[in-house]
PAZAPA-4460 file (N, C-alpha, C; in steps of 0.05 Angstrom, whole numbers, plus 32768, in hexadecimal, padded with zeros to 4 digits):
% residues 293
    n_x    n_y    n_z   ca_x   ca_y   ca_z    c_x    c_y    c_z   seq   type   mol
   76E2   7FA4   81E3   76E5   7F88   81DA   76D3   7F6B   81E3     1      M     A
   76C7   7F60   81D9   76B2   7F50   81E9   76CB   7F3B   81F2     2      K     A
   76CB   7F30   8209   76E6   7F19   8212   76D1   7F08   8210     3      K     A
   76E3   7EE6   8210   76D8   7ECF   820E   76C0   7EC4   8228     4      K     A
   76C8   7ED1   8240   76C1   7EC5   825E   76AD   7ED4   8267     5      I     A
   7692   7ECB   8272   768A   7EE5   827C   767F   7ED7   829B     6      A     A
   7680   7EEE   82A6   767B   7EE5   82C5   7664   7EF9   82C7     7      I     A
   7651   7EE3   82D5   762F   7EEE   82D8   762D   7EEB   82FA     8      V     A
   761E   7F0B   82FF   7617   7F01   8318   7602   7F16   831D     9      T     A
   75F5   7F1F   832F   75D5   7F2C   8335   75D3   7F31   8355    10      G     A
   75C4   7F42   835D   75BD   7F45   8379   75A9   7F56   837E    11      A     A
   7597   7F54   838C   7583   7F66   8397   758D   7F86   83A8    12      D     A
   757B   7F97   83AE   7588   7FAD   83B5   7595   7FA8   83D4    13      K     A
   7582   7F96   83E1   758B   7F81   83FB   75A5   7F85   83FC    14      K     A
   75B2   7F6E   83DE   75CA   7F62   83E9   75DA   7F78   83D7    15      Y     A
   75D8   7F8F   83C7   75EB   7F9E   83C3   7607   7FA2   83CB    16      F     A
   7603   7FA4   83ED   7625   7FA1   83F4   7633   7F90   83EE    17      P     A
   7625   7F7D   83EC   7638   7F63   83EB   7641   7F65   83CB    18      Y     A
   7633   7F6A   83BB   7637   7F6E   839A   7644   7F88   8399    19      L     A
   7647   7F97   83A2   7660   7FB0   839A   7679   7FA2   83A5    20      K     A
   7678   7F91   83BA   768B   7F8B   83C4   76A0   7F76   83AF    21      N     A
   768B   7F66   83A7   7697   7F4F   8397   769F   7F5C   8376    22      L     A
   7690   7F76   8371   7698   7F86   8356   76B8   7F93   8358    23      V     A
   76B8   7F93   836C   76D1   7FA7   8377   76E8   7F94   8374    24      H     A
   76E1   7F7E   8382   76F1   7F69   8387   76FC   7F61   836B    25      S     A
   76E7   7F57   8357   76EF   7F5E   8340   7707   7F65   8331    26      L     A
   76F9   7F7E   832E   7714   7F96   8328   772E   7F9C   833D    27      Q     A
   7733   7F8F   834C   7744   7F91   8360   7757   7F75   8354    28      K     A
   7747   7F60   8354   775A   7F54   834B   7769   7F48   832D    29      S     A
   7755   7F5F   831D   7761   7F5A   82FF   7750   7F4B   82F4    30      K     A
   7737   7F41   82FB   772D   7F2A   82F2   7719   7F37   82CF    31      T     A
   770F   7F56   82DB   7700   7F60   82C8   7716   7F65   82A9    32      L     A
   7731   7F5B   82AA   7746   7F59   8299   773D   7F47   8284    33      E     A
   7732   7F2E   8291   7735   7F1A   827D   7715   7F0C   827D    34      I     A
   7705   7F17   8289   76E5   7F13   828D   76D7   7F25   8289    35      C     A
   76C5   7F24   827C   76A9   7F37   8274   7695   7F3A   8294    36      D     A
   7694   7F4F   829C   767B   7F4A   82AF   7662   7F56   82AF    37      L     A
   7657   7F40   82AC   762C   7F41   82AE   7620   7F3B   82BB    38      C     A
   760E   7F54   82BC   75F7   7F4A   82DD   75D8   7F4B   82CD    39      I     A
   75CE   7F3D   82DB   75B6   7F31   82DD   75A0   7F44   82ED    40      L     A
   758C   7F55   82DC   7584   7F73   82EF   7566   7F5F   82F5    41      L     A
   7562   7F61   8311   7548   7F53   8322   7531   7F69   8321    42      I     A
   753E   7F80   8330   752D   7F8E   8337   7524   7FAA   8325    43      D     A
   750D   7FB3   8328   7501   7FC7   8311   7512   7FDD   8313    44      D     A
   751B   7FED   8325   7529   8002   832F   7549   7FFD   8339    45      D     A
   7559   7FF5   8322   7579   7FF4   832B   7586   8011   8332    46      N     A
   757F   801F   8335   758F   803C   833B   75A2   803C   8355    47      K     A
   75A4   8021   8361   75B8   8018   8374   75D4   8014   836E    48      Y     A
   75D5   8008   8350   75ED   7FFD   8344   75FF   8013   8338    49      L     A
   75F3   802C   833B   7606   8043   8332   7624   8048   8334    50      I     A
   7623   803E   834F   7642   8041   8352   7656   802F   834A    51      D     A
   7654   8018   833D   7658   7FFF   832A   7655   8003   8316    52      I     A
   7641   800B   8311   7631   8007   82F4   764C   8006   82D6    53      D     A
   765B   8013   82D7   766B   801D   82CA   7680   8000   82BC    54      Y     A
   7681   7FEC   82D7   768B   7FCF   82D3   7682   7FBF   82C8    55      L     A
   7668   7FBD   82C2   765D   7FA6   82B2   7656   7FB0   8295    56      F     A
   765E   7F92   8288   7660   7F9A   826B   763F   7F90   825D    57      N     A
   762F   7F81   826F   761E   7F7B   8266   760D   7F75   827A    58      N     A
   75EE   7F87   8275   75D8   7F87   828E   75C4   7F7C   827E    59      K     A
   75B7   7F68   828A   759E   7F58   8282   7585   7F57   8298    60      K     A
   7571   7F6B   828E   755C   7F66   82A1   7546   7F52   829C    61      K     A
   7543   7F39   82B1   753A   7F23   82B7   7519   7F22   82C3    62      V     A
   7509   7F0F   82B5   74EF   7F07   82C5   74F7   7EE9   82CA    63      S     A
   74E5   7ED9   82CD   74E6   7EBF   82D6   74EB   7EAC   82BB    64      F     A
   74F8   7EA2   82B1   7501   7E8D   8298   74E8   7E73   82A1    65      S     A
   74EE   7E6D   82BB   74DC   7E4A   82C4   74C6   7E56   82D1    66      L     A
   74B5   7E45   82CF   749F   7E4E   82D8   7494   7E42   82FA    67      K     A
   748A   7E5A   8307   7490   7E52   8322   746F   7E50   8320    68      L     A
   7465   7E41   8330   7447   7E37   833D   743F   7E42   835D    69      F     A
   744B   7E59   836A   744D   7E5C   837D   744B   7E7F   8382    70      F     A
   743A   7E86   838F   742C   7EA8   8391   744A   7EBC   8398    71      K     A
   7456   7EAB   83A8   746B   7EC6   83BC   7486   7EC1   83B3    72      D     A
   7487   7ED2   839A   74A0   7ED6   8383   74A7   7EEA   839A    73      K     A
   74C1   7EE6   8397   74DD   7EFD   839F   74EB   7F06   837E    74      Q     A
   74F2   7F14   8383   7509   7F22   836D   751F   7F0F   836B    75      N     A
   7525   7F0F   8383   753E   7F01   8384   7545   7EE1   8374    76      W     A
   752E   7EDB   8374   7528   7EBE   8370   7532   7EBC   8357    77      Y     A
   7539   7ED1   8342   753D   7ECE   8329   755B   7ECC   8329    78      K     A
   7563   7ECF   8337   7581   7ECF   8339   758F   7EAD   833C    79      L     A
   7571   7EA4   8341   7578   7E85   834B   756B   7E72   8328    80      L     A
   7553   7E7E   832B   754B   7E6B   8310   7557   7E7B   82F5    81      T     A
   7567   7E89   82EF   7574   7E96   82D6   7590   7E8B   82D7    82      E     A
   7595   7E7C   82EB   75B1   7E71   82ED   75BB   7E61   82D3    83      R     A
   75A2   7E50   82CC   75A1   7E39   82B2   759C   7E4B   8294    84      P     A
   759D   7E66   829E   758F   7E79   827F   75A7   7E8B   827D    85      F     A
   75BF   7E88   828A   75D4   7E99   8288   75D9   7EA0   8266    86      L     A
   75E0   7E86   8257   75EB   7E87   8242   75D1   7E98   822D    87      K     A
   75BD   7E8D   8238   75A3   7E9F   8228   75A3   7EC0   8221    88      D     A
   75B0   7EC6   8246   75A7   7EE0   824E   75BB   7EF4   823E    89      H     A
   75DD   7EE5   8240   75F2   7EED   823D   75FC   7EDF   8222    90      F     A
   75EE   7EE2   81FB   75FA   7ED2   81F2   7618   7ED6   81E4    91      P     A
   7621   7EC3   81DF   7646   7EC0   81C9   7653   7EC9   81DB    92      G     A
   7658   7EBA   81F9   766F   7EAE   8203   7679   7E9C   8204    93      Y     A
   7692   7E94   8209   7693   7E70   820E   7696   7E64   8228    94      E     A
   7699   7E75   8236   7688   7E66   8251   7680   7E7E   8260    95      K     A
   7673   7E75   8277   7667   7E88   8289   7670   7E83   82A8    96      Y     A
   767A   7E8D   82B3   7677   7E90   82CF   7669   7E91   82E5    97      I     A
   7659   7E8F   82F1   764A   7E95   8309   765A   7EA0   8323    98      W     A
   764D   7EB3   8327   765E   7EC0   8347   764D   7EC7   8357    99      L     A
   763B   7EC1   836A   7626   7ECD   837A   7637   7EEC   838A   100      D     A
   7622   7EF9   8387   7627   7F17   8397   763F   7F10   83AD   101      A     A
   762F   7EFC   83C0   7641   7EFC   83D8   7657   7EE5   83D3   102      D     A
   766B   7EEA   83BA   7679   7EDC   83BF   7696   7EFE   83B8   103      T     A
   76AB   7EF4   83BC   76C7   7F0E   83B7   76DE   7EF5   83AE   104      E     A
   76E7   7F02   8392   76FF   7EFE   838C   7714   7F05   8393   105      V     A
   7724   7EF6   83A3   7738   7EFD   83AF   7758   7EFB   839B   106      L     A
   7754   7EEE   838B   776B   7EEC   837A   7760   7EDB   835E   107      D     A
   7769   7EE9   834D   7759   7EDD   832F   7769   7EC1   832A   108      V     A
   7770   7EB9   8339   777B   7E98   8334   7761   7E89   833B   109      Q     A
   774D   7E91   834D   773A   7E7C   834A   7727   7E82   8336   110      G     A
   772A   7EA0   831C   7712   7E9B   830A   7724   7E89   82F4   111      I     A
   7743   7E8C   82F4   774A   7E7E   82DF   774C   7E5D   82E9   112      N     A
   774C   7E58   82FF   7749   7E36   830C   772D   7E2D   82FC   113      N     A
   7710   7E46   82F9   76FB   7E3C   82F2   7703   7E31   82D3   114      L     A
   7708   7E49   82C6   770F   7E4A   82A5   7721   7E2F   829E   115      I     A
   772E   7E2A   82AD   7743   7E14   82A3   7736   7DFF   82A7   116      T     A
   7720   7DF6   82C0   7717   7DE5   82C7   76FC   7DDD   82B1   117      A     A
   76FF   7DEF   82A3   76E7   7DE7   828B   76F0   7DE3   8271   118      T     A
   7711   7DDA   8268   7718   7DDA   824C   770C   7DBC   8244   119      E     A
   770B   7DAF   8253   7707   7D93   8245   76E9   7D87   8256   120      K     A
   76E6   7D96   826D   76C3   7D8F   827B   76B1   7DA4   827D   121      K     A
   7693   7DA0   8278   7681   7DAD   8279   7681   7DC3   8293   122      D     A
   7681   7DB6   82A0   767F   7DC8   82BC   7693   7DC3   82D2   123      L     A
   769D   7DDB   82E0   76AC   7DE0   82F4   769B   7DE9   830E   124      A     A
   76A8   7DDE   8324   7688   7DEA   833D   76A3   7DDB   8352   125      I     A
   769C   7DE2   836A   76AD   7DD8   8385   7697   7DCE   8394   126      S     A
   7697   7DB4   83A1   7689   7DA8   83B6   7694   7DBA   83D6   127      P     A
   7676   7DB7   83E0   7679   7DC6   83FC   7683   7DAF   8416   128      E     A
   769B   7DA4   8409   76A9   7D90   841C   76CB   7DA1   8417   129      I     A
   76D6   7DA2   8435   76F8   7DA2   8437   76FC   7D9D   8454   130      N     A
   771A   7D95   845A   771E   7D91   8476   771D   7DA8   848D   131      E     A
   771F   7DBF   8482   7712   7DD8   8494   76F1   7DDA   849F   132      S     A
   76E8   7DCE   8492   76CB   7DCB   8494   76C4   7DB4   84AB   133      Y     A
   76CE   7DA2   84AE   76BF   7D8D   84BA   76B5   7D90   84DA   134      V     A
   76CA   7DA7   84EB   76C0   7DAD   8505   76AF   7DBC   8504   135      F     A
   76A3   7DCE   84E9   7690   7DE2   84EE   7672   7DD7   84EB   136      K     A
   7673   7DC0   84E0   765D   7DAC   84DA   7652   7DA0   84EC   137      N     A
   763E   7DA5   84FA   762F   7D98   8517   7611   7D90   850E   138      T     A
   760B   7D8E   84F9   75F3   7D83   84F8   75F4   7D73   84E2   139      K     A
   7607   7D5C   84DE   7603   7D48   84CF   75E4   7D43   84D0   140      F     A
   75DE   7D36   84B8   75C8   7D2D   84B1   75B6   7D17   84B6   141      G     A
   75C7   7D0B   84CE   75BC   7CEC   84D2   75B3   7CF2   84F5   142      V     A
   7592   7CE4   84FC   758E   7CE8   8514   7580   7CD5   8525   143      K     A
   7588   7CD3   853F   7585   7CBA   854A   7568   7CB6   8554   144      K     A
   755D   7C9B   8548   753E   7C97   8556   7543   7C89   856E   145      I     A
   7548   7C76   8574   7551   7C66   8591   7567   7C4F   8587   146      F     A
   7575   7C48   8598   758A   7C31   8592   759B   7C33   8584   147      S     A
   7597   7C25   8571   75B0   7C23   855A   759D   7C2E   8542   148      S     A
   7587   7C37   8548   756F   7C47   852A   7577   7C5F   8527   149      F     A
   757C   7C62   850C   7587   7C82   8506   756F   7C90   84EF   150      Y     A
   7571   7CA0   84F0   755C   7CAF   84DD   756C   7CBF   84C4   151      K     A
   756C   7CC3   84AC   757B   7CD0   84A1   756C   7CF0   849A   152      I     A
   7572   7D02   849F   7560   7D1E   8495   757A   7D33   848B   153      S     A
   7571   7D4C   848C   7588   7D60   8479   756D   7D69   8467   154      G     A
   7573   7D83   845F   7563   7D93   844A   7567   7D86   8430   155      W     A
   7580   7D7C   8427   7588   7D7C   840F   757B   7D59   840F   156      S     A
   7580   7D45   8422   7571   7D30   8418   7551   7D2E   841F   157      F     A
   7545   7D3A   842B   7522   7D3C   8429   7523   7D4D   8412   158      K     A
   7526   7D5E   840C   7523   7D74   83ED   752B   7D69   83D4   159      N     A
   7541   7D4B   83D2   7547   7D3F   83BF   7531   7D2B   83BF   160      Y     A
   7522   7D1F   83CB   7514   7D0D   83CC   74F6   7D1C   83C8   161      N     A
   74F3   7D2D   83D0   74DB   7D3C   83D0   74DA   7D4E   83AA   162      K     A
   74E4   7D5B   83A8   74EB   7D6A   8389   74F0   7D55   8373   163      Y     A
   74FE   7D3C   837E   7508   7D39   8369   7504   7D18   8362   164      F     A
   7509   7CFF   8368   74FE   7CE2   836B   74FA   7CDF   8390   165      R     A
   74FB   7CCA   8394   74F7   7CC8   83AC   750E   7CB4   83BE   166      K     A
   751D   7CB0   83AD   7538   7CA0   83B7   7552   7CAE   83B7   167      D     A
   754C   7CCD   83A6   756D   7CD3   839E   7570   7CE0   83B5   168      L     A
   756D   7CEB   83C9   756E   7CED   83E1   758C   7CD9   83F3   169      G     A
   7584   7CB8   83EC   7592   7CAD   83F5   75A4   7CA9   83E3   170      Q     A
   75A3   7CAA   83CA   75B9   7CAB   83BF   75CF   7CBD   83B8   171      D     A
   75C9   7CD5   83C9   75D7   7CEB   83BF   75E3   7CF4   83DF   172      L     A
   75DA   7CE5   83FF   75D5   7CED   840E   75F8   7CF2   8416   173      F     A
   7601   7CDD   840F   7627   7CE0   8422   7630   7CE9   8404   174      F     A
   7628   7CF2   83ED   7637   7D05   83DA   7637   7D1B   83E5   175      K     A
   764E   7D2E   83DC   7651   7D4C   83E0   763A   7D62   83D0   176      P     A
   7636   7D6F   83DE   7625   7D83   83C7   7635   7D90   83C0   177      L     A
   7630   7D9F   83A4   7648   7DB1   8393   7635   7DCA   8398   178      F     A
   7647   7DE2   83A1   7639   7DF4   83A5   763E   7E0D   8385   179      N     A
   7626   7E12   8384   7620   7E21   8363   7624   7E3F   8369   180      N     A
   7628   7E4A   8383   762A   7E6B   8381   7647   7E68   8374   181      G     A
   7659   7E57   836F   766C   7E62   835E   766B   7E46   8348   182      V     A
   7673   7E4C   8327   7675   7E36   831C   767A   7E45   8303   183      F     A
   7686   7E31   82EE   7688   7E3A   82D4   7680   7E1C   82C4   184      C     A
   7670   7E2B   82A8   766B   7E17   829A   766E   7E23   8281   185      M     A
   766F   7E0F   826E   7676   7E15   824F   765B   7E1D   8240   186      R     A
   7661   7E2D   822E   7647   7E33   821F   763B   7E22   8211   187      S     A
   764B   7E02   8207   763C   7DF4   81F9   7632   7DDB   820A   188      D     A
   763A   7DE7   8223   7630   7DCC   8236   7615   7DC1   8234   189      S     A
   7605   7DA5   8237   75F4   7D9D   823E   75E0   7DA1   8255   190      I     A
   75F8   7DAA   8263   75E9   7DAD   8279   75D6   7DCC   827B   191      F     A
   75D6   7DDD   8273   75C7   7DF4   8272   75AB   7DF1   8269   192      W     A
   75A9   7DD8   8256   758F   7DCB   8250   7582   7DBC   8265   193      K     A
   7598   7DA8   826E   758E   7D97   8285   7581   7D9D   82A0   194      L     A
   7593   7DB6   829E   758F   7DC2   82BF   7573   7DD1   82C5   195      W     A
   7569   7DE4   82A6   754D   7DEF   82A3   753D   7DD5   82A2   196      K     A
   7543   7DBF   82A0   752E   7DA7   8299   7522   7D9D   82BE   197      M     A
   7545   7DA2   82C4   753A   7D97   82DE   752E   7DA0   82F8   198      E     A
   753C   7DBD   82F2   752A   7DD6   8307   7513   7DD4   8308   199      Y     A
   7509   7DDA   82F1   74F0   7DD6   82E7   74DD   7DC0   82F3   200      Q     A
   74E8   7DAA   82E8   74D6   7D93   82F4   74D2   7D90   8316   201      N     A
   74EE   7D9F   8324   74F0   7DA3   8342   74D2   7DBC   8345   202      A     A
   74D5   7DD5   8332   74CE   7DE3   833F   74AB   7DDC   8334   203      L     A
   74A7   7DCB   8327   748C   7DC2   8323   747C   7DB1   8336   204      N     A
   7488   7DAC   8348   7484   7D9E   8369   7484   7DBA   837A   205      K     A
   748F   7DCB   8378   748D   7DE4   838F   7471   7DF2   838E   206      A     A
   7465   7DE9   83A8   744C   7DF5   83A6   7455   7E12   83BA   207      T     A
   7469   7E0F   83C8   7474   7E33   83C8   748E   7E3A   83C6   208      T     A
   7494   7E51   83D0   74B1   7E56   83CF   74C5   7E49   83D9   209      S     A
   74C3   7E32   83E5   74D3   7E25   83FA   74DD   7E0E   83E4   210      Y     A
   74D8   7E0E   83CD   74ED   7DFF   83B5   74F3   7E09   83A1   211      G     A
   74F8   7E24   83A8   7505   7E3B   8397   7528   7E2F   8392   212      I     A
   7534   7E29   83AA   754D   7E1B   83B1   7557   7E02   83A1   213      K     A
   754E   7DFA   8399   7543   7DE2   8387   7560   7DEB   836D   214      T     A
   756A   7DFC   8366   7576   7E09   8359   758E   7DF5   8355   215      D     A
   759D   7DF3   837A   75B8   7DE5   837A   75AD   7DC4   837C   216      Q     A
   759F   7DC2   8384   7590   7DA5   8381   758D   7D98   8367   217      L     A
   7584   7DA0   8357   7581   7D96   833A   75A2   7D9E   8330   218      S     A
   75AC   7DAD   8333   75CC   7DA8   8323   75D6   7D94   832D   219      L     A
   75D6   7D97   834A   75E3   7D74   8357   75E1   7D58   8345   220      N     A
   75C0   7D5D   834A   75BB   7D48   833A   75C5   7D3C   8324   221      K     A
   75C9   7D52   830B   75D1   7D4B   82F0   75F4   7D4C   82FB   222      L     A
   7601   7D59   830C   7618   7D50   830D   7623   7D38   8310   223      I     A
   760F   7D2D   8326   7614   7D0A   8331   760B   7CF9   8314   224      Y     A
   75F6   7CFD   8304   75ED   7CF7   82E7   7606   7CF8   82D9   225      E     A
   7618   7D0B   82D7   762E   7D11   82BB   7646   7D17   82CD   226      N     A
   764D   7D06   82DA   7663   7D07   82E9   767C   7D12   82DC   227      F     A
   7678   7CFD   82C9   7694   7D01   82B0   7696   7D25   82A0   228      Q     A
   7680   7D35   82A3   768E   7D4D   8298   7688   7D5C   82AF   229      K     A
   7694   7D56   82CB   769B   7D6E   82D7   76B1   7D74   82DD   230      I     A
   76BF   7D88   82EC   76D8   7D8E   82F3   76D4   7D90   830F   231      S     A
   76DB   7D84   8329   76DB   7D97   8342   76F1   7DA4   8345   232      I     A
   76E3   7DBC   834B   76F8   7DD2   8352   76FB   7DD5   8372   233      V     A
   7716   7DD5   8373   7722   7DD3   8391   7714   7DED   83A9   234      D     A
   770A   7DE9   83BB   76FB   7DFC   83CB   7703   7E16   83D6   235      S     A
   771B   7E17   83C8   7734   7E32   83CE   7720   7E40   83BE   236      T     A
   7718   7E42   83A5   7707   7E4C   8392   76E6   7E51   839C   237      N     A
   76DE   7E48   83AC   76BD   7E53   83B7   76C5   7E49   83DA   238      N     A
   76CF   7E5C   83E4   76D1   7E4F   8405   76BE   7E5E   8412   239      W     A
   76AA   7E4C   841F   7696   7E52   842D   769E   7E56   8450   240      L     A
   76A4   7E6B   844F   76A4   7E7E   8464   769C   7E6E   8482   241      I     A
   7680   7E6A   8480   7673   7E63   8495   7674   7E43   849F   242      F     A
   7681   7E34   848A   7684   7E19   848E   76A1   7E18   849B   243      K     A
   76B3   7E2D   849B   76D2   7E2B   8499   76D7   7E30   84BA   244      S     A
   76EA   7E25   84BF   76FF   7E32   84D7   770E   7E47   84C7   245      E     A
   7712   7E5D   84E0   771A   7E78   84D1   7730   7E75   84C1   246      P     A
   7731   7E7E   84AC   7749   7E7E   8496   775A   7E8F   84AC   247      P     A
   7773   7E88   8498   7794   7E96   849C   7796   7EB3   8494   248      I     A
   7795   7ECA   84A0   7797   7EE2   8489   77B4   7EE6   8490   249      K     A
   77C4   7EEF   8476   77EA   7EFD   8478   77E3   7F10   8469   250      V     A
   77ED   7F20   846C   77E4   7F39   8463   77CC   7F42   8455   251      G     A
   77CF   7F44   843C   77AE   7F3A   842B   77A0   7F22   841D   252      D     A
   77AF   7F10   8425   77A8   7EF6   841C   77A3   7EE4   8435   253      T     A
   7792   7ED7   842C   7781   7EC1   8443   7784   7EA4   8439   254      F     A
   778E   7E93   844D   7797   7E7D   8449   7789   7E5F   8453   255      F     A
   777E   7E4E   844A   7773   7E3D   8459   777B   7E36   8474   256      T     A
   776D   7E34   848E   777F   7E21   84A2   7781   7E09   84AA   257      P     A
   777F   7DFB   8496   778F   7DE3   8495   77A9   7DE5   8484   258      S     A
   77BA   7DCC   848B   77CF   7DCB   8482   77D1   7DBD   8466   259      Y     A
   77DC   7DBA   8453   77F1   7DD8   844F   77DC   7DF2   8446   260      P     A
   77E9   7E06   8455   77D7   7E24   8451   77D0   7E25   842B   261      K     A
   77C1   7E22   842A   77B5   7E28   8407   77AA   7E47   840A   262      R     A
   77B3   7E5B   83F1   77A8   7E6D   83EA   7787   7E71   83E6   263      K     A
   7777   7E78   83F4   775B   7E7D   83F1   7757   7E95   83D5   264      I     A
   774A   7E87   83BA   7747   7E9A   83A4   772E   7EA0   83AF   265      N     A
   771A   7E9B   83B0   76FE   7EA6   83B1   76ED   7E9D   83C9   266      I     A
   76DD   7EBC   83DE   76CE   7EB6   83FA   76B7   7EB3   83E9   267      F     A
   76AC   7EA2   83FD   7689   7EA1   83FA   767D   7EA8   840F   268      H     A
   766C   7EBD   8415   7664   7EC8   842A   7648   7EBB   8431   269      Y     A
   7639   7EAB   8425   7626   7E9C   842B   761E   7E9A   8443   270      T     A
   7604   7EA3   844F   75F5   7E98   846B   7606   7EB6   8477   271      N     A
   7613   7EC6   8470   7617   7EDD   8482   7604   7EFA   8479   272      F     A
   7603   7F04   848C   75F1   7F25   848A   7604   7F36   8489   273      K     A
   75FE   7F4B   8479   7610   7F65   8472   7622   7F77   848A   274      S     A
   7612   7F72   849C   7623   7F79   84B1   7637   7F63   84CD   275      N     A
   7639   7F52   84BB   7649   7F29   84CF   765F   7F39   84C2   276      E     A
   7679   7F28   84D3   7691   7F37   84D1   7692   7F18   84DB   277      K     A
   76AC   7F06   84C7   76B0   7EF0   84CA   76D0   7EEE   84D6   278      F     A
   76D8   7ED7   84E9   76F1   7ECD   84F9   7703   7ED0   84E7   279      I     A
   7721   7ED0   84EA   7732   7ECB   84D6   774C   7ECA   84EB   280      C     A
   7765   7EBF   84EA   7778   7EC1   84F4   7792   7ED1   84E6   281      L     A
   7791   7EDF   84F0   77A8   7EF1   84ED   77C3   7EF5   84FD   282      E     A
   77D8   7EEF   84F0   77EE   7EE6   84FF   77F0   7ECF   8524   283      N     A
   77DD   7EC6   851A   77D6   7EB1   8532   77C3   7EBB   853F   284      E     A
   77C1   7ED4   853D   77A4   7EE7   8552   7788   7EEA   8544   285      N     A
   777E   7EE0   8550   775B   7EE3   8552   7754   7EFE   853F   286      Q     A
   7750   7EFA   8533   7747   7F20   8528   772A   7F23   8517   287      N     A
   7718   7F30   8518   7700   7F31   850C   7708   7F4D   84F1   288      Y     A
   7700   7F3C   84E1   7702   7F4E   84C8   76EB   7F54   84BC   289      V     A
   76E8   7F67   84AA   76D1   7F72   84A3   76C6   7F69   8484   290      P     A
   76B2   7F5B   8480   76AC   7F4A   8464   76AB   7F5D   8450   291      I     A
   76A4   7F76   8457   769E   7F83   8439   76B0   7F9E   8442   292      L     A
   76B5   7FA5   8429   76CC   7FBB   841E   76B7   7FDA   8411   293      K     A
***
C-alpha cells in the first residue's frame, strides 16, 4: 500500500557504500514503516544496487531536466539538478523528503520532525549553524587587506553575486546557509516551481561545471525571499559531522557535545571519503568509530 510520504535519494557507484549505509539505517530505524523509499537512477548500469533493491518502492531513471550549457557533464550532477523535480519523478505523495546518500538516520524521530514541521509550512530544512560548530569554523569569510580595511570573500558570497545578482552576496552574507542535503517539502508548495526557475537562471550563467552546485544557493535565495513559508529544523536532524566538535556516544546513541546533551537523529557525512572515520567521545574517552556499516 502506497504511503503518504516519499523519501528520495540516489548515488552513483562510487558512493554506493554510503547509500547502502543510509538504506540500512532507514530499515533499522523503522523509517520505512511510515515512508516509501524512492531512488533516482543516474547510471546506465545499476547492478550494484542488487543488495538493497528490494527495499525501494519506486525507481526512476532520470536525465537532466534542466539545460546545461557546459560540456563536462557527469552523471552525479543529476542528483543536484533533479531535486526540484522530485514530485514530477514520483507523483502522488503528500510530502517529499530528500536525503543525501551520505546521511544516516539514527532515529525515526528525525523523519517525524521533518514531517511535523511541514504541517503548516511548505519547507522544513536545517541551517548550517550550531553552537558545537563554532570552533571548527576556522575560515570565516572576511579577509584583512591592511590596517582596518577588510574584504568579504567566500564561496557562497562570490557565487551569490556571480550567478544571481550583484548585491545578493552582501544581503545574505551574515545569514546562515540552509543545507539541502536533508529537507522535506509539501507537494503543493510553490517552491518546486520557483526552485526550477532560480536554478535554471543560475545554470544559464554557468559556462563550466563549477556552477552546478548553485542548487543549494538557489534554494537559499528562495528561502529568504519566502521566509514565512519555512520551518527551521534543529541541526540534530541534519548533523554536519565535519563542522562539529566530537559528538558523545552512549551505547548506540549519539548526543551533541554541547549542553544540554541532545540526541542526534540524522548524521550527515558530507566532505568525508568512504574510508574515513570520525571522532567521537565515548565514556569521556576519545575513540574512532567507523562511519560505514
